[in-house]
C-alpha positions as CSV (number, residue, x, y, z in Angstrom):
1,M,3.1,-0.2,32.6
2,I,5.3,-1.1,29.6
3,Y,3.9,0.2,26.3
4,G,4.6,-1.7,23.0
5,I,4.6,0.4,19.9
6,T,3.7,-1.1,16.5
7,G,1.8,0.0,13.4
8,N,1.5,0.2,9.7
9,P,4.9,1.2,8.2
10,T,3.4,1.8,4.7
11,K,1.5,4.9,6.1
12,D,3.8,7.9,5.7
13,Q,1.9,9.8,8.3
14,I,2.9,7.3,11.0
15,W,6.5,8.4,11.5
16,R,6.1,11.8,13.1
17,P,3.6,10.8,15.8
18,V,5.5,7.6,16.7
19,A,8.7,9.7,17.1
20,E,6.9,12.3,19.2
21,L,5.4,9.5,21.3
22,I,8.9,8.0,21.9
23,R,10.2,11.4,23.1
24,W,7.1,11.9,25.3
25,L,7.5,8.5,26.9
26,E,11.2,9.1,27.6
27,K,10.5,12.6,29.0
28,H,7.9,11.1,31.4
29,G,10.0,8.1,32.4
30,Q,7.6,5.6,30.9
31,A,8.9,2.2,29.9
32,F,8.3,1.1,26.3
33,C,9.4,-1.1,23.5
34,I,9.0,-0.7,19.7
35,H,8.5,-3.3,17.0
36,D,11.6,-4.1,14.8
37,T,9.8,-2.9,11.6
38,L,9.0,0.5,13.0
39,A,12.4,0.8,14.6
40,D,14.0,0.2,11.2
41,G,11.7,2.8,9.6
42,L,12.6,5.4,12.2
43,R,16.3,4.8,11.7
44,S,16.1,5.1,7.9
45,R,14.1,8.4,8.2
46,D,16.5,9.8,10.8
47,V,13.6,11.1,13.0
48,V,15.1,9.6,16.1
49,T,18.6,8.7,16.9
50,P,19.6,5.1,16.1
51,A,20.8,4.5,19.6
52,D,17.5,5.5,21.1
53,V,15.6,3.1,18.8
54,G,18.0,0.2,19.0
55,R,17.8,-0.3,22.7
56,Y,14.0,-0.4,22.6
57,A,13.5,-2.7,19.5
58,T,11.9,-6.1,19.8
59,S,10.4,-8.7,17.6
60,D,7.9,-9.9,20.1
61,I,5.9,-6.8,21.0
62,A,3.1,-8.6,22.8
63,H,5.4,-10.6,25.1
64,D,7.6,-7.7,26.0
65,S,4.8,-5.2,26.8
66,D,1.8,-4.8,29.0
67,L,-0.3,-2.8,26.5
68,V,0.2,-2.6,22.7
69,L,-0.3,0.7,20.9
70,S,-1.2,0.0,17.3
71,F,-0.8,3.0,14.9
72,G,-2.9,2.9,11.7
73,G,-6.5,2.0,11.1
74,D,-8.8,-0.9,11.7
75,G,-6.9,-3.0,9.2
76,T,-3.6,-2.3,11.1
77,L,-5.2,-3.4,14.4
78,L,-6.4,-6.6,12.8
79,R,-2.9,-7.3,11.5
80,T,-1.4,-6.5,14.9
81,A,-3.8,-8.9,16.6
82,H,-2.9,-11.7,14.2
83,A,0.8,-10.9,14.4
84,T,0.9,-10.9,18.2
85,G,-1.8,-13.4,19.1
86,P,-3.4,-15.3,20.4
87,N,-2.4,-13.7,23.7
88,D,-4.0,-11.7,26.5
89,T,-2.0,-8.4,26.0
90,P,-4.6,-5.6,25.5
91,M,-4.3,-3.3,22.5
92,L,-5.2,0.3,22.0
93,G,-5.8,1.3,18.3
94,V,-4.4,4.7,17.5
95,N,-6.3,6.0,14.4
96,I,-4.5,7.6,11.6
97,G,-6.8,5.9,9.1
98,R,-10.4,6.7,8.1
99,L,-13.4,5.1,9.9
100,G,-11.7,3.8,13.1
101,F,-14.3,1.5,14.6
102,L,-11.6,-0.5,16.3
103,A,-8.8,2.1,16.3
104,D,-11.0,4.7,18.0
105,T,-8.4,6.8,19.7
106,E,-7.3,9.6,17.4
107,V,-3.6,10.2,17.2
108,E,-4.0,13.8,18.4
109,Q,-5.6,12.4,21.7
110,L,-2.8,9.9,22.4
111,T,-0.9,11.6,25.2
112,D,-4.2,12.4,27.0
113,A,-5.1,8.7,26.5
114,L,-1.9,7.5,28.1
115,A,-2.4,9.8,31.0
116,A,-5.9,8.3,31.5
117,I,-4.4,4.8,31.3
118,E,-1.8,5.6,33.9
119,A,-4.6,6.9,36.1
120,G,-6.5,3.7,35.7
121,R,-9.4,5.4,33.8
122,Y,-9.9,2.6,31.2
123,T,-11.4,-0.8,30.8
124,V,-10.5,-3.9,28.7
125,E,-13.1,-5.3,26.5
126,E,-12.8,-9.0,25.6
127,R,-13.9,-9.3,22.0
128,M,-15.3,-12.6,20.7
129,V,-13.1,-14.5,18.1
130,L,-14.2,-17.2,15.6
131,E,-12.2,-20.3,14.7
132,A,-12.3,-22.2,11.5
133,Q,-11.0,-25.5,10.4
134,A,-11.3,-27.4,7.1
135,D,-11.6,-31.1,6.6
136,D,-8.8,-33.3,5.2
137,H,-9.3,-32.1,1.7
138,V,-7.4,-28.8,2.4
139,D,-4.4,-28.1,4.5
140,L,-5.9,-24.9,6.1
141,G,-4.8,-25.5,9.6
142,V,-6.7,-23.7,12.4
143,E,-7.6,-20.1,11.4
144,W,-9.1,-17.5,13.7
145,A,-10.8,-14.2,13.0
146,L,-11.6,-11.1,15.0
147,N,-13.8,-9.6,12.2
148,E,-15.0,-12.3,9.9
149,F,-14.5,-15.3,7.7
150,F,-16.0,-15.3,4.2
151,L,-16.4,-17.5,1.2
152,N,-16.4,-15.7,-2.2
153,G,-16.1,-16.5,-5.8
154,S,-12.6,-16.1,-7.3
155,G,-12.0,-14.2,-10.6
156,A,-14.7,-14.8,-13.2
157,T,-16.5,-17.3,-11.0
158,G,-20.3,-16.9,-11.1
159,L,-22.7,-17.6,-8.2
160,L,-21.7,-20.2,-5.7
161,R,-24.0,-22.8,-4.1
162,I,-23.0,-22.9,-0.4
163,E,-24.6,-25.4,2.0
164,V,-24.8,-24.3,5.6
165,K,-25.7,-26.5,8.6
166,V,-26.0,-25.2,12.2
167,D,-25.3,-27.9,14.9
168,D,-25.9,-30.5,12.2
169,T,-29.3,-29.1,11.3
170,P,-29.6,-27.7,7.7
171,L,-30.0,-24.0,7.6
172,N,-30.0,-23.2,3.9
173,T,-28.2,-23.8,0.6
174,Y,-27.3,-20.3,-0.5
175,W,-26.9,-19.3,-4.1
176,A,-24.9,-16.1,-3.9
177,D,-21.6,-14.4,-4.7
178,G,-20.5,-15.6,-1.2
179,L,-21.2,-15.7,2.5
180,I,-19.8,-13.8,5.5
181,F,-19.5,-15.2,9.0
182,A,-18.9,-12.2,11.3
183,T,-18.3,-11.6,15.0
184,P,-20.0,-8.7,16.7
185,T,-16.8,-6.8,16.1
186,G,-16.9,-7.6,12.4
187,S,-20.6,-6.7,12.1
188,T,-19.5,-3.1,11.3
189,A,-17.0,-4.2,8.6
190,Y,-17.7,-6.2,5.4
191,S,-20.9,-7.6,6.8
192,L,-22.3,-4.1,7.3
193,S,-21.4,-3.1,3.7
194,T,-23.4,-6.0,2.3
195,G,-26.5,-5.3,4.4
196,G,-25.8,-7.1,7.6
197,P,-27.0,-5.9,11.0
198,I,-24.9,-4.1,13.6
199,L,-24.2,-6.1,16.8
200,A,-23.0,-4.4,19.9
201,P,-19.6,-5.8,21.1
202,G,-21.2,-7.6,24.1
203,V,-23.7,-9.6,22.1
204,D,-22.9,-13.3,22.1
205,G,-23.8,-13.9,18.4
206,I,-22.5,-14.8,15.0
207,V,-23.8,-13.1,11.9
208,I,-24.2,-15.0,8.6
209,T,-24.6,-12.4,5.8
210,P,-25.1,-13.4,2.1
211,I,-23.2,-11.5,-0.5
212,A,-25.5,-10.6,-3.4
213,S,-27.9,-13.5,-2.9
214,H,-29.8,-14.6,-6.0
215,T,-32.9,-15.0,-3.9
216,L,-34.3,-11.8,-2.4
217,T,-36.0,-13.6,0.4
218,V,-32.6,-14.7,1.8
219,R,-31.5,-12.3,4.6
220,P,-28.8,-12.1,7.2
221,I,-29.3,-14.1,10.3
222,V,-27.8,-13.8,13.8
223,L,-27.0,-17.1,15.5
224,P,-26.1,-17.8,19.1
225,G,-22.4,-17.7,19.8
226,S,-22.4,-21.3,21.1
227,V,-23.3,-22.9,17.8
228,T,-21.1,-24.9,15.4
229,I,-21.5,-24.0,11.7
230,A,-20.6,-26.4,8.9
231,V,-20.1,-24.8,5.5
232,R,-19.6,-26.5,2.1
233,V,-19.3,-25.2,-1.5
234,L,-21.2,-27.6,-3.6
235,D,-20.0,-26.7,-7.1
236,S,-17.3,-28.9,-8.5
237,D,-14.0,-27.5,-9.6
238,V,-15.2,-23.8,-9.2
239,P,-12.4,-21.6,-7.8
240,Y,-13.3,-19.7,-4.7
241,V,-11.7,-17.8,-1.8
242,F,-11.8,-18.5,1.9
243,A,-10.7,-15.4,3.7
244,T,-9.7,-14.7,7.3
245,D,-9.9,-11.1,8.3
246,G,-9.1,-10.1,4.7
247,R,-6.3,-12.7,4.2
248,N,-7.2,-14.9,1.3
249,T,-6.7,-18.6,0.6
250,E,-7.7,-19.6,-3.0
251,L,-9.3,-23.0,-3.4
252,D,-10.6,-25.0,-6.4
253,T,-11.6,-28.2,-4.5
254,S,-15.3,-29.1,-4.0
255,D,-16.7,-31.0,-1.1
256,V,-14.5,-29.2,1.4
257,T,-16.4,-28.7,4.7
258,F,-15.3,-25.7,6.9
259,T,-16.3,-25.8,10.5
260,I,-16.7,-22.4,12.2
261,Q,-17.3,-21.8,15.9
262,R,-16.3,-19.5,18.7
263,A,-12.6,-19.7,19.6
264,D,-11.3,-20.4,23.1
265,H,-9.4,-17.1,23.2
266,T,-10.5,-13.4,22.9
267,V,-8.8,-10.3,21.6
268,N,-8.6,-7.6,24.3
269,L,-9.1,-4.0,23.4
270,V,-8.5,-1.0,25.7
271,K,-11.4,1.4,26.0
272,L,-11.0,4.8,27.7
273,E,-13.5,6.6,29.9
274,G,-16.0,8.3,27.7
275,Q,-15.5,5.9,24.8
276,H,-18.6,4.0,24.0
277,F,-19.7,1.9,21.0
278,F,-22.8,4.0,20.5
279,K,-20.7,7.2,20.5
280,T,-18.5,5.6,17.8
281,L,-21.5,4.7,15.7
282,R,-22.9,8.2,15.9
283,S,-19.5,9.7,15.0
284,K,-18.4,7.4,12.2
285,L,-21.8,6.8,10.6
286,M,-22.9,10.4,11.1
287,W,-26.1,9.3,12.9
288,G,-28.2,12.3,13.8
289,V,-26.8,14.6,11.1
290,H,-29.7,16.2,9.4
291,R,-28.4,19.3,7.7
292,T,-26.1,19.4,4.7
293,K,-23.9,22.0,6.3
294,D,-23.3,19.7,9.2
295,L,-21.4,17.4,6.9
296,F,-18.7,19.9,6.0
């Protein structure tokens, strides 16, 4: 097993655990490589010797490893997936952030997690990914998202009128601040914060969640994962944002049709024995906590 080490270099708390991991891997004779960005950060902070870092540095962490360790939070894991993918290399999110729905291995548990991986006590979950394309009005290319796509007003823009068709059948013309199109993985992200349902990772579905809909009867809807969704902002010359896992593209062109559907590839996440989605929900959302003193 060759471990690839990457993460969020803007987090100051990343450097000590990464350096400790390198020393642990060397001590136990485990093969590894480290992304160039982290290697440069370790050199500049003098937490490991430059020679040690230099011979392990790589610019293609997914290609050069069998399993990627991503240090940070859920946002870091999303960036890692986009920076390295699409590919089949599984990833383990090492949480030094806050919620940790995706990065659900705490940094203090990492060496125990690696021992479990070496013993084969883990599984790899294939997470559904969405793909989006725009028509010829916009040079968007082909985008993919592990969490979600969303359309939202830009700046002082008011409500948007957004037409949605599912398999060429009209669903609704939404009047709202925007719309979210989420995978089951993304159902616990932006969609959840705007009132969307939680989908277990194995559900074959796509969630459409309105953002601050003007009509109270409009509610989130879960569609089969096999559908093709056509989305169009009807307002002329109103600036809006099309976002892919939090990465924004600003547009001011009307009559652009976005086509959203399941992508051909998946993102593969490592899950250790004893890790379960329901356990994560109970922990992160504090389900079952009834007494105030249990919160502190």
